[in-house]
KOLGU-4560 file (N, C-alpha, C; in nm, 3 decimals, padded with zeros to 5 digits):
<recs>
<n_xx: 04.983 n_yy: 03.819 n_zz: 29.761 ca_xx: 05.003 ca_yy: 03.960 ca_zz: 29.779 c_xx: 05.151 c_yy: 03.991 c_zz: 29.754 mol: A seq: 1 type: MET>
<n_xx: 05.178 n_yy: 04.098 n_zz: 29.684 ca_xx: 05.316 ca_yy: 04.138 ca_zz: 29.658 c_xx: 05.372 c_yy: 04.217 c_zz: 29.776 mol: A seq: 2 type: LYS>
<n_xx: 05.504 n_yy: 04.212 n_zz: 29.790 ca_xx: 05.570 ca_yy: 04.288 ca_zz: 29.896 c_xx: 05.539 c_yy: 04.437 c_zz: 29.882 mol: A seq: 3 type: ILE>
<n_xx: 05.530 n_yy: 04.485 n_zz: 29.760 ca_xx: 05.494 ca_yy: 04.626 ca_zz: 29.737 c_xx: 05.358 c_yy: 04.658 c_zz: 29.796 mol: A seq: 4 type: ALA>
<n_xx: 05.263 n_yy: 04.564 n_zz: 29.786 ca_xx: 05.130 ca_yy: 04.584 ca_zz: 29.844 c_xx: 05.137 c_yy: 04.592 c_zz: 29.996 mol: A seq: 5 type: ASP>
<n_xx: 05.221 n_yy: 04.508 n_zz: 30.054 ca_xx: 05.240 ca_yy: 04.509 ca_zz: 30.199 c_xx: 05.298 c_yy: 04.643 c_zz: 30.243 mol: A seq: 6 type: ILE>
<n_xx: 05.401 n_yy: 04.688 n_zz: 30.172 ca_xx: 05.464 ca_yy: 04.817 ca_zz: 30.205 c_xx: 05.363 c_yy: 04.931 c_zz: 30.197 mol: A seq: 7 type: ALA>
<n_xx: 05.280 n_yy: 04.929 n_zz: 30.092 ca_xx: 05.180 ca_yy: 05.036 ca_zz: 30.075 c_xx: 05.072 c_yy: 05.027 c_zz: 30.183 mol: A seq: 8 type: ALA>
<n_xx: 05.023 n_yy: 04.907 n_zz: 30.208 ca_xx: 04.916 ca_yy: 04.887 ca_zz: 30.305 c_xx: 04.958 c_yy: 04.930 c_zz: 30.445 mol: A seq: 9 type: LEU>
<n_xx: 05.083 n_yy: 04.903 n_zz: 30.481 ca_xx: 05.133 ca_yy: 04.935 ca_zz: 30.615 c_xx: 05.205 c_yy: 05.069 c_zz: 30.620 mol: A seq: 10 type: LEU>
<n_xx: 05.209 n_yy: 05.139 n_zz: 30.506 ca_xx: 05.282 ca_yy: 05.265 ca_zz: 30.497 c_xx: 05.423 c_yy: 05.246 c_zz: 30.552 mol: A seq: 11 type: ASP>
<n_xx: 05.490 n_yy: 05.142 n_zz: 30.502 ca_xx: 05.619 ca_yy: 05.101 ca_zz: 30.555 c_xx: 05.735 c_yy: 05.159 c_zz: 30.476 mol: A seq: 12 type: ALA>
<n_xx: 05.843 n_yy: 05.182 n_zz: 30.546 ca_xx: 05.968 ca_yy: 05.224 ca_zz: 30.485 c_xx: 06.045 c_yy: 05.098 c_zz: 30.446 mol: A seq: 13 type: LYS>
<n_xx: 06.101 n_yy: 05.097 n_zz: 30.326 ca_xx: 06.177 ca_yy: 04.982 ca_zz: 30.277 c_xx: 06.325 c_yy: 05.008 c_zz: 30.299 mol: A seq: 14 type: VAL>
<n_xx: 06.389 n_yy: 04.921 n_zz: 30.378 ca_xx: 06.532 ca_yy: 04.934 ca_zz: 30.408 c_xx: 06.618 c_yy: 04.846 c_zz: 30.319 mol: A seq: 15 type: TYR>
<n_xx: 06.568 n_yy: 04.732 n_zz: 30.279 ca_xx: 06.641 ca_yy: 04.644 ca_zz: 30.188 c_xx: 06.541 c_yy: 04.567 c_zz: 30.104 mol: A seq: 16 type: SER>
<n_xx: 06.588 n_yy: 04.518 n_zz: 29.990 ca_xx: 06.502 ca_yy: 04.440 ca_zz: 29.902 c_xx: 06.415 c_yy: 04.522 c_zz: 29.810 mol: A seq: 17 type: GLY>
<n_xx: 06.459 n_yy: 04.642 n_zz: 29.776 ca_xx: 06.379 ca_yy: 04.725 ca_zz: 29.685 c_xx: 06.355 c_yy: 04.656 c_zz: 29.552 mol: A seq: 18 type: LYS>
<n_xx: 06.445 n_yy: 04.565 n_zz: 29.514 ca_xx: 06.429 ca_yy: 04.491 ca_zz: 29.389 c_xx: 06.335 c_yy: 04.371 c_zz: 29.405 mol: A seq: 19 type: ASP>
<n_xx: 06.282 n_yy: 04.350 n_zz: 29.525 ca_xx: 06.194 ca_yy: 04.235 ca_zz: 29.551 c_xx: 06.047 c_yy: 04.274 c_zz: 29.564 mol: A seq: 20 type: MET>
<n_xx: 06.013 n_yy: 04.396 n_zz: 29.533 ca_xx: 05.878 ca_yy: 04.445 ca_zz: 29.557 c_xx: 05.770 c_yy: 04.369 c_zz: 29.479 mol: A seq: 21 type: MET>
<n_xx: 05.807 n_yy: 04.302 n_zz: 29.370 ca_xx: 05.710 ca_yy: 04.224 ca_zz: 29.293 c_xx: 05.699 c_yy: 04.079 c_zz: 29.339 mol: A seq: 22 type: ASP>
<n_xx: 05.776 n_yy: 04.042 n_zz: 29.440 ca_xx: 05.774 ca_yy: 03.904 ca_zz: 29.492 c_xx: 05.643 c_yy: 03.880 c_zz: 29.565 mol: A seq: 23 type: LYS>
<n_xx: 05.584 n_yy: 03.763 n_zz: 29.542 ca_xx: 05.457 ca_yy: 03.726 ca_zz: 29.604 c_xx: 05.480 c_yy: 03.657 c_zz: 29.739 mol: A seq: 24 type: GLU>
<n_xx: 05.398 n_yy: 03.690 n_zz: 29.836 ca_xx: 05.391 ca_yy: 03.617 ca_zz: 29.962 c_xx: 05.246 c_yy: 03.576 c_zz: 29.983 mol: A seq: 25 type: VAL>
<n_xx: 05.225 n_yy: 03.463 n_zz: 30.048 ca_xx: 05.090 ca_yy: 03.412 ca_zz: 30.065 c_xx: 05.048 c_yy: 03.399 c_zz: 30.210 mol: A seq: 26 type: HIS>
<n_xx: 05.145 n_yy: 03.405 n_zz: 30.302 ca_xx: 05.113 ca_yy: 03.391 ca_zz: 30.443 c_xx: 05.192 c_yy: 03.492 c_zz: 30.525 mol: A seq: 27 type: THR>
<n_xx: 05.147 n_yy: 03.512 n_zz: 30.648 ca_xx: 05.215 ca_yy: 03.606 ca_zz: 30.739 c_xx: 05.215 c_yy: 03.549 c_zz: 30.879 mol: A seq: 28 type: ALA>
<n_xx: 05.312 n_yy: 03.596 n_zz: 30.957 ca_xx: 05.323 ca_yy: 03.557 ca_zz: 31.098 c_xx: 05.368 c_yy: 03.679 c_zz: 31.177 mol: A seq: 29 type: CYS>
<n_xx: 05.299 n_yy: 03.708 n_zz: 31.285 ca_xx: 05.340 ca_yy: 03.813 ca_zz: 31.376 c_xx: 05.393 c_yy: 03.749 c_zz: 31.503 mol: A seq: 30 type: GLY>
<n_xx: 05.523 n_yy: 03.768 n_zz: 31.530 ca_xx: 05.583 ca_yy: 03.696 ca_zz: 31.642 c_xx: 05.713 c_yy: 03.763 c_zz: 31.686 mol: A seq: 31 type: CYS>
<n_xx: 05.737 n_yy: 03.764 n_zz: 31.818 ca_xx: 05.864 ca_yy: 03.812 ca_zz: 31.872 c_xx: 05.951 c_yy: 03.698 c_zz: 31.924 mol: A seq: 32 type: ASP>
<n_xx: 05.897 n_yy: 03.579 n_zz: 31.932 ca_xx: 05.975 ca_yy: 03.463 ca_zz: 31.977 c_xx: 06.023 c_yy: 03.386 c_zz: 31.854 mol: A seq: 33 type: LEU>
<n_xx: 06.153 n_yy: 03.393 n_zz: 31.829 ca_xx: 06.206 ca_yy: 03.326 ca_zz: 31.711 c_xx: 06.191 c_yy: 03.175 c_zz: 31.720 mol: A seq: 34 type: MET>
<n_xx: 06.184 n_yy: 03.120 n_zz: 31.841 ca_xx: 06.160 ca_yy: 02.976 ca_zz: 31.855 c_xx: 06.022 c_yy: 02.940 c_zz: 31.802 mol: A seq: 35 type: SER>
<n_xx: 05.923 n_yy: 03.027 n_zz: 31.820 ca_xx: 05.789 ca_yy: 03.002 ca_zz: 31.764 c_xx: 05.791 c_yy: 03.015 c_zz: 31.612 mol: A seq: 36 type: ASP>
<n_xx: 05.868 n_yy: 03.109 n_zz: 31.561 ca_xx: 05.880 ca_yy: 03.123 ca_zz: 31.416 c_xx: 05.938 c_yy: 02.995 c_zz: 31.358 mol: A seq: 37 type: VAL>
<n_xx: 06.041 n_yy: 02.941 n_zz: 31.421 ca_xx: 06.102 ca_yy: 02.817 ca_zz: 31.374 c_xx: 06.004 c_yy: 02.701 c_zz: 31.377 mol: A seq: 38 type: LEU>
<n_xx: 05.912 n_yy: 02.702 n_zz: 31.471 ca_xx: 05.820 ca_yy: 02.590 ca_zz: 31.487 c_xx: 05.696 c_yy: 02.600 c_zz: 31.398 mol: A seq: 39 type: ALA>
<n_xx: 05.654 n_yy: 02.719 n_zz: 31.361 ca_xx: 05.522 ca_yy: 02.731 ca_zz: 31.300 c_xx: 05.513 c_yy: 02.801 c_zz: 31.165 mol: A seq: 40 type: PHE>
<n_xx: 05.611 n_yy: 02.873 n_zz: 31.121 ca_xx: 05.596 ca_yy: 02.953 ca_zz: 31.000 c_xx: 05.619 c_yy: 02.869 c_zz: 30.874 mol: A seq: 41 type: VAL>
<n_xx: 05.537 n_yy: 02.895 n_zz: 30.774 ca_xx: 05.553 ca_yy: 02.833 ca_zz: 30.643 c_xx: 05.651 c_yy: 02.916 c_zz: 30.561 mol: A seq: 42 type: LYS>
<n_xx: 05.705 n_yy: 02.857 n_zz: 30.456 ca_xx: 05.799 ca_yy: 02.932 ca_zz: 30.372 c_xx: 05.728 c_yy: 03.036 c_zz: 30.286 mol: A seq: 43 type: ASP>
<n_xx: 05.808 n_yy: 03.123 n_zz: 30.226 ca_xx: 05.760 ca_yy: 03.232 ca_zz: 30.139 c_xx: 05.659 c_yy: 03.321 c_zz: 30.212 mol: A seq: 44 type: GLN>
<n_xx: 05.687 n_yy: 03.350 n_zz: 30.337 ca_xx: 05.597 ca_yy: 03.428 ca_zz: 30.421 c_xx: 05.657 c_yy: 03.564 c_zz: 30.452 mol: A seq: 45 type: ALA>
<n_xx: 05.576 n_yy: 03.647 n_zz: 30.516 ca_xx: 05.622 ca_yy: 03.773 ca_zz: 30.572 c_xx: 05.618 c_yy: 03.758 c_zz: 30.724 mol: A seq: 46 type: VAL>
<n_xx: 05.723 n_yy: 03.804 n_zz: 30.790 ca_xx: 05.732 ca_yy: 03.800 ca_zz: 30.936 c_xx: 05.719 c_yy: 03.941 c_zz: 30.990 mol: A seq: 47 type: LEU>
<n_xx: 05.624 n_yy: 03.961 n_zz: 31.080 ca_xx: 05.609 ca_yy: 04.088 ca_zz: 31.149 c_xx: 05.663 c_yy: 04.070 c_zz: 31.290 mol: A seq: 48 type: LEU>
<n_xx: 05.753 n_yy: 04.158 n_zz: 31.332 ca_xx: 05.816 ca_yy: 04.143 ca_zz: 31.463 c_xx: 05.859 c_yy: 04.278 c_zz: 31.519 mol: A seq: 49 type: THR>
<n_xx: 05.874 n_yy: 04.280 n_zz: 31.649 ca_xx: 05.927 ca_yy: 04.398 ca_zz: 31.717 c_xx: 06.073 c_yy: 04.382 c_zz: 31.755 mol: A seq: 50 type: GLY>
<n_xx: 06.130 n_yy: 04.267 n_zz: 31.723 ca_xx: 06.271 ca_yy: 04.242 ca_zz: 31.755 c_xx: 06.362 c_yy: 04.310 c_zz: 31.654 mol: A seq: 51 type: LEU>
<n_xx: 06.466 n_yy: 04.373 n_zz: 31.704 ca_xx: 06.562 ca_yy: 04.442 ca_zz: 31.618 c_xx: 06.701 c_yy: 04.387 c_zz: 31.649 mol: A seq: 52 type: VAL>
<n_xx: 06.732 n_yy: 04.273 n_zz: 31.586 ca_xx: 06.865 ca_yy: 04.215 ca_zz: 31.599 c_xx: 06.891 c_yy: 04.122 c_zz: 31.480 mol: A seq: 53 type: ASN>
<n_xx: 07.017 n_yy: 04.092 n_zz: 31.453 ca_xx: 07.049 ca_yy: 04.008 ca_zz: 31.336 c_xx: 06.989 c_yy: 03.868 c_zz: 31.343 mol: A seq: 54 type: PRO>
<n_xx: 06.954 n_yy: 03.818 n_zz: 31.462 ca_xx: 06.895 ca_yy: 03.685 ca_zz: 31.472 c_xx: 06.764 c_yy: 03.675 c_zz: 31.395 mol: A seq: 55 type: GLN>
<n_xx: 06.692 n_yy: 03.786 n_zz: 31.385 ca_xx: 06.567 ca_yy: 03.789 ca_zz: 31.309 c_xx: 06.596 c_yy: 03.756 c_zz: 31.162 mol: A seq: 56 type: VAL>
<n_xx: 06.702 n_yy: 03.816 n_zz: 31.107 ca_xx: 06.739 ca_yy: 03.792 ca_zz: 30.968 c_xx: 06.781 c_yy: 03.647 c_zz: 30.950 mol: A seq: 57 type: ILE>
<n_xx: 06.860 n_yy: 03.596 n_zz: 31.041 ca_xx: 06.907 ca_yy: 03.457 ca_zz: 31.031 c_xx: 06.792 c_yy: 03.357 c_zz: 31.042 mol: A seq: 58 type: ARG>
<n_xx: 06.697 n_yy: 03.384 n_zz: 31.130 ca_xx: 06.580 ca_yy: 03.297 ca_zz: 31.143 c_xx: 06.497 c_yy: 03.302 c_zz: 31.016 mol: A seq: 59 type: THR>
<n_xx: 06.476 n_yy: 03.421 n_zz: 30.963 ca_xx: 06.398 ca_yy: 03.435 ca_zz: 30.839 c_xx: 06.463 c_yy: 03.358 c_zz: 30.725 mol: A seq: 60 type: ALA>
<n_xx: 06.594 n_yy: 03.365 n_zz: 30.716 ca_xx: 06.664 ca_yy: 03.293 ca_zz: 30.610 c_xx: 06.645 c_yy: 03.142 c_zz: 30.624 mol: A seq: 61 type: GLU>
<n_xx: 06.654 n_yy: 03.091 n_zz: 30.745 ca_xx: 06.638 ca_yy: 02.947 ca_zz: 30.770 c_xx: 06.498 c_yy: 02.898 c_zz: 30.731 mol: A seq: 62 type: MET>
<n_xx: 06.398 n_yy: 02.984 n_zz: 30.747 ca_xx: 06.259 ca_yy: 02.945 ca_zz: 30.724 c_xx: 06.207 c_yy: 02.987 c_zz: 30.587 mol: A seq: 63 type: MET>
<n_xx: 06.294 n_yy: 03.036 n_zz: 30.500 ca_xx: 06.254 ca_yy: 03.082 ca_zz: 30.366 c_xx: 06.150 c_yy: 03.193 c_zz: 30.372 mol: A seq: 64 type: ASP>
<n_xx: 06.159 n_yy: 03.276 n_zz: 30.474 ca_xx: 06.075 ca_yy: 03.395 ca_zz: 30.484 c_xx: 06.137 c_yy: 03.498 c_zz: 30.389 mol: A seq: 65 type: ILE>
<n_xx: 06.055 n_yy: 03.566 n_zz: 30.311 ca_xx: 06.109 ca_yy: 03.658 ca_zz: 30.210 c_xx: 06.101 c_yy: 03.804 c_zz: 30.251 mol: A seq: 66 type: VAL>
<n_xx: 06.022 n_yy: 03.834 n_zz: 30.355 ca_xx: 06.003 ca_yy: 03.973 ca_zz: 30.395 c_xx: 05.987 c_yy: 03.982 c_zz: 30.546 mol: A seq: 67 type: CYS>
<n_xx: 06.055 n_yy: 04.078 n_zz: 30.605 ca_xx: 06.044 ca_yy: 04.106 ca_zz: 30.747 c_xx: 05.991 c_yy: 04.248 c_zz: 30.763 mol: A seq: 68 type: ILE>
<n_xx: 05.890 n_yy: 04.264 n_zz: 30.847 ca_xx: 05.836 ca_yy: 04.397 ca_zz: 30.877 c_xx: 05.856 c_yy: 04.423 c_zz: 31.026 mol: A seq: 69 type: VAL>
<n_xx: 05.933 n_yy: 04.525 n_zz: 31.056 ca_xx: 05.951 ca_yy: 04.568 ca_zz: 31.195 c_xx: 05.834 c_yy: 04.659 c_zz: 31.230 mol: A seq: 70 type: LEU>
<n_xx: 05.770 n_yy: 04.632 n_zz: 31.344 ca_xx: 05.652 ca_yy: 04.708 ca_zz: 31.384 c_xx: 05.687 c_yy: 04.814 c_zz: 31.488 mol: A seq: 71 type: VAL>
<n_xx: 05.588 n_yy: 04.896 n_zz: 31.520 ca_xx: 05.600 ca_yy: 05.002 ca_zz: 31.622 c_xx: 05.709 c_yy: 05.103 c_zz: 31.589 mol: A seq: 72 type: ARG>
<n_xx: 05.735 n_yy: 05.124 n_zz: 31.460 ca_xx: 05.831 ca_yy: 05.227 ca_zz: 31.418 c_xx: 05.975 c_yy: 05.194 c_zz: 31.444 mol: A seq: 73 type: GLY>
<n_xx: 06.003 n_yy: 05.070 n_zz: 31.475 ca_xx: 06.142 ca_yy: 05.031 ca_zz: 31.503 c_xx: 06.223 c_yy: 05.033 c_zz: 31.373 mol: A seq: 74 type: LYS>
<n_xx: 06.346 n_yy: 05.080 n_zz: 31.385 ca_xx: 06.435 ca_yy: 05.087 ca_zz: 31.269 c_xx: 06.543 c_yy: 04.980 c_zz: 31.283 mol: A seq: 75 type: ALA>
<n_xx: 06.578 n_yy: 04.915 n_zz: 31.173 ca_xx: 06.682 ca_yy: 04.813 ca_zz: 31.180 c_xx: 06.819 c_yy: 04.875 c_zz: 31.199 mol: A seq: 76 type: PRO>
<n_xx: 06.909 n_yy: 04.797 n_zz: 31.255 ca_xx: 07.048 ca_yy: 04.841 ca_zz: 31.268 c_xx: 07.115 c_yy: 04.830 c_zz: 31.131 mol: A seq: 77 type: THR>
<n_xx: 07.229 n_yy: 04.894 n_zz: 31.117 ca_xx: 07.305 ca_yy: 04.884 ca_zz: 30.993 c_xx: 07.344 c_yy: 04.740 c_zz: 30.965 mol: A seq: 78 type: ALA>
<n_xx: 07.378 n_yy: 04.665 n_zz: 31.071 ca_xx: 07.414 ca_yy: 04.524 ca_zz: 31.056 c_xx: 07.296 c_yy: 04.443 c_zz: 31.002 mol: A seq: 79 type: ALA>
<n_xx: 07.176 n_yy: 04.473 n_zz: 31.049 ca_xx: 07.057 ca_yy: 04.403 ca_zz: 30.999 c_xx: 07.033 c_yy: 04.432 c_zz: 30.852 mol: A seq: 80 type: MET>
<n_xx: 07.048 n_yy: 04.558 n_zz: 30.815 ca_xx: 07.025 ca_yy: 04.597 ca_zz: 30.675 c_xx: 07.126 c_yy: 04.528 c_zz: 30.585 mol: A seq: 81 type: ILE>
<n_xx: 07.252 n_yy: 04.530 n_zz: 30.625 ca_xx: 07.357 ca_yy: 04.464 ca_zz: 30.546 c_xx: 07.329 c_yy: 04.314 c_zz: 30.532 mol: A seq: 82 type: ASP>
<n_xx: 07.292 n_yy: 04.251 n_zz: 30.641 ca_xx: 07.266 ca_yy: 04.107 ca_zz: 30.639 c_xx: 07.143 c_yy: 04.074 c_zz: 30.554 mol: A seq: 83 type: LEU>
<n_xx: 07.041 n_yy: 04.156 n_zz: 30.563 ca_xx: 06.921 ca_yy: 04.135 ca_zz: 30.481 c_xx: 06.954 c_yy: 04.148 c_zz: 30.333 mol: A seq: 84 type: ALA>
<n_xx: 07.036 n_yy: 04.247 n_zz: 30.299 ca_xx: 07.078 ca_yy: 04.263 ca_zz: 30.159 c_xx: 07.158 c_yy: 04.142 c_zz: 30.112 mol: A seq: 85 type: GLU>
<n_xx: 07.251 n_yy: 04.096 n_zz: 30.195 ca_xx: 07.332 ca_yy: 03.978 ca_zz: 30.160 c_xx: 07.246 c_yy: 03.855 c_zz: 30.139 mol: A seq: 86 type: GLU>
<n_xx: 07.140 n_yy: 03.842 n_zz: 30.216 ca_xx: 07.055 ca_yy: 03.723 ca_zz: 30.212 c_xx: 06.933 c_yy: 03.740 c_zz: 30.121 mol: A seq: 87 type: ARG>
<n_xx: 06.927 n_yy: 03.853 n_zz: 30.050 ca_xx: 06.815 ca_yy: 03.881 ca_zz: 29.957 c_xx: 06.679 c_yy: 03.876 c_zz: 30.027 mol: A seq: 88 type: SER>
<n_xx: 06.670 n_yy: 03.947 n_zz: 30.140 ca_xx: 06.545 ca_yy: 03.959 ca_zz: 30.214 c_xx: 06.497 c_yy: 04.103 c_zz: 30.210 mol: A seq: 89 type: LEU>
<n_xx: 06.367 n_yy: 04.119 n_zz: 30.195 ca_xx: 06.308 ca_yy: 04.252 ca_zz: 30.206 c_xx: 06.295 c_yy: 04.285 c_zz: 30.354 mol: A seq: 90 type: ALA>
<n_xx: 06.337 n_yy: 04.405 n_zz: 30.392 ca_xx: 06.331 ca_yy: 04.449 ca_zz: 30.531 c_xx: 06.259 c_yy: 04.583 c_zz: 30.535 mol: A seq: 91 type: LEU>
<n_xx: 06.145 n_yy: 04.585 n_zz: 30.603 ca_xx: 06.060 ca_yy: 04.703 ca_zz: 30.609 c_xx: 06.035 c_yy: 04.742 c_zz: 30.754 mol: A seq: 92 type: LEU>
<n_xx: 05.986 n_yy: 04.864 n_zz: 30.773 ca_xx: 05.947 ca_yy: 04.911 ca_zz: 30.906 c_xx: 05.818 c_yy: 04.992 c_zz: 30.894 mol: A seq: 93 type: SER>
<n_xx: 05.727 n_yy: 04.969 n_zz: 30.988 ca_xx: 05.600 ca_yy: 05.041 ca_zz: 30.991 c_xx: 05.575 c_yy: 05.100 c_zz: 31.129 mol: A seq: 94 type: THR>
<n_xx: 05.501 n_yy: 05.206 n_zz: 31.134 ca_xx: 05.461 ca_yy: 05.266 ca_zz: 31.262 c_xx: 05.348 c_yy: 05.186 c_zz: 31.327 mol: A seq: 95 type: GLU>
<n_xx: 05.283 n_yy: 05.099 n_zz: 31.252 ca_xx: 05.171 ca_yy: 05.020 ca_zz: 31.304 c_xx: 05.217 c_yy: 04.930 c_zz: 31.419 mol: A seq: 96 type: GLN>
<n_xx: 05.128 n_yy: 04.908 n_zz: 31.514 ca_xx: 05.153 ca_yy: 04.808 ca_zz: 31.617 c_xx: 05.131 c_yy: 04.671 c_zz: 31.554 mol: A seq: 97 type: LYS>
<n_xx: 05.187 n_yy: 04.566 n_zz: 31.615 ca_xx: 05.180 ca_yy: 04.433 ca_zz: 31.555 c_xx: 05.036 c_yy: 04.389 c_zz: 31.531 mol: A seq: 98 type: MET>
<n_xx: 04.950 n_yy: 04.407 n_zz: 31.629 ca_xx: 04.811 ca_yy: 04.365 ca_zz: 31.617 c_xx: 04.744 c_yy: 04.433 c_zz: 31.498 mol: A seq: 99 type: PHE>
<n_xx: 04.762 n_yy: 04.563 n_zz: 31.487 ca_xx: 04.701 ca_yy: 04.638 ca_zz: 31.378 c_xx: 04.758 c_yy: 04.598 c_zz: 31.242 mol: A seq: 100 type: SER>
<n_xx: 04.890 n_yy: 04.582 n_zz: 31.235 ca_xx: 04.954 ca_yy: 04.543 ca_zz: 31.109 c_xx: 04.906 c_yy: 04.406 c_zz: 31.064 mol: A seq: 101 type: ALA>
<n_xx: 04.900 n_yy: 04.311 n_zz: 31.156 ca_xx: 04.851 ca_yy: 04.177 ca_zz: 31.122 c_xx: 04.706 c_yy: 04.183 c_zz: 31.076 mol: A seq: 102 type: CYS>
<n_xx: 04.626 n_yy: 04.263 n_zz: 31.143 ca_xx: 04.485 ca_yy: 04.277 ca_zz: 31.105 c_xx: 04.468 c_yy: 04.336 c_zz: 30.966 mol: A seq: 103 type: GLY>
<n_xx: 04.547 n_yy: 04.437 n_zz: 30.934 ca_xx: 04.540 ca_yy: 04.497 ca_zz: 30.801 c_xx: 04.577 c_yy: 04.396 c_zz: 30.692 mol: A seq: 104 type: LEU>
<n_xx: 04.682 n_yy: 04.320 n_zz: 30.717 ca_xx: 04.725 ca_yy: 04.220 ca_zz: 30.618 c_xx: 04.622 c_yy: 04.108 c_zz: 30.605 mol: A seq: 105 type: LEU>
<n_xx: 04.566 n_yy: 04.065 n_zz: 30.718 ca_xx: 04.464 ca_yy: 03.960 ca_zz: 30.715 c_xx: 04.341 c_yy: 04.006 c_zz: 30.637 mol: A seq: 106 type: TYR>
<n_xx: 04.296 n_yy: 04.128 n_zz: 30.665 ca_xx: 04.179 ca_yy: 04.182 ca_zz: 30.595 c_xx: 04.203 c_yy: 04.201 c_zz: 30.446 mol: A seq: 107 type: ASN>
<n_xx: 04.330 n_yy: 04.217 n_zz: 30.409 ca_xx: 04.364 ca_yy: 04.233 ca_zz: 30.267 c_xx: 04.382 c_yy: 04.098 c_zz: 30.197 mol: A seq: 108 type: ALA>
<n_xx: 04.366 n_yy: 03.988 n_zz: 30.272 ca_xx: 04.368 ca_yy: 03.857 ca_zz: 30.210 c_xx: 04.489 c_yy: 03.771 c_zz: 30.238 mol: A seq: 109 type: GLY>
<n_xx: 04.582 n_yy: 03.818 n_zz: 30.318 ca_xx: 04.700 ca_yy: 03.737 ca_zz: 30.350 c_xx: 04.662 c_yy: 03.633 c_zz: 30.455 mol: A seq: 110 type: LEU>
<n_xx: 04.705 n_yy: 03.510 n_zz: 30.433 ca_xx: 04.667 ca_yy: 03.400 ca_zz: 30.522 c_xx: 04.760 c_yy: 03.392 c_zz: 30.642 mol: A seq: 111 type: ALA>
<n_xx: 04.713 n_yy: 03.323 n_zz: 30.744 ca_xx: 04.789 ca_yy: 03.295 ca_zz: 30.865 c_xx: 04.905 c_yy: 03.202 c_zz: 30.830 mol: A seq: 112 type: ASP>
<n_xx: 05.026 n_yy: 03.237 n_zz: 30.875 ca_xx: 05.143 ca_yy: 03.154 ca_zz: 30.845 c_xx: 05.164 c_yy: 03.042 c_zz: 30.942 mol: A seq: 113 type: GLY>
<n_xx: 05.090 n_yy: 03.035 n_zz: 31.049 ca_xx: 05.110 ca_yy: 02.933 ca_zz: 31.150 c_xx: 05.043 c_yy: 02.801 c_zz: 31.114 mol: A seq: 114 type: GLY>
<n_xx: 05.085 n_yy: 02.697 n_zz: 31.182 ca_xx: 05.025 ca_yy: 02.566 ca_zz: 31.159 c_xx: 04.965 c_yy: 02.510 c_zz: 31.287 mol: A seq: 115 type: THR>
<n_xx: 04.948 n_yy: 02.594 n_zz: 31.388 ca_xx: 04.893 ca_yy: 02.547 ca_zz: 31.515 c_xx: 04.746 c_yy: 02.515 c_zz: 31.501 mol: A seq: 116 type: MET>
</recs>
């Protein structure tokens, strides 16, 4: 699934990575605990989270996550946007709750990013 498809499916606003909309992702993870993301997420994934801090960007970079979607209408800080741009990460925000957003992506064919 392309990042553009994710943005359209979730009716998400794109804050960074507008040039990455054709990038493919194959798995997703919905998580607010970055320690769980470090333990279970596969690379080239999309991360859905309600956390709004630069640590999310740094964790995504370490795990080769290419797209972050903030849920529940949360908006990233300017520092997050700048860091995402520097690290070539797509950063989006949706009004969807995490459960609903994950369900929409799963139903559209995106696989579970966890290895549990």
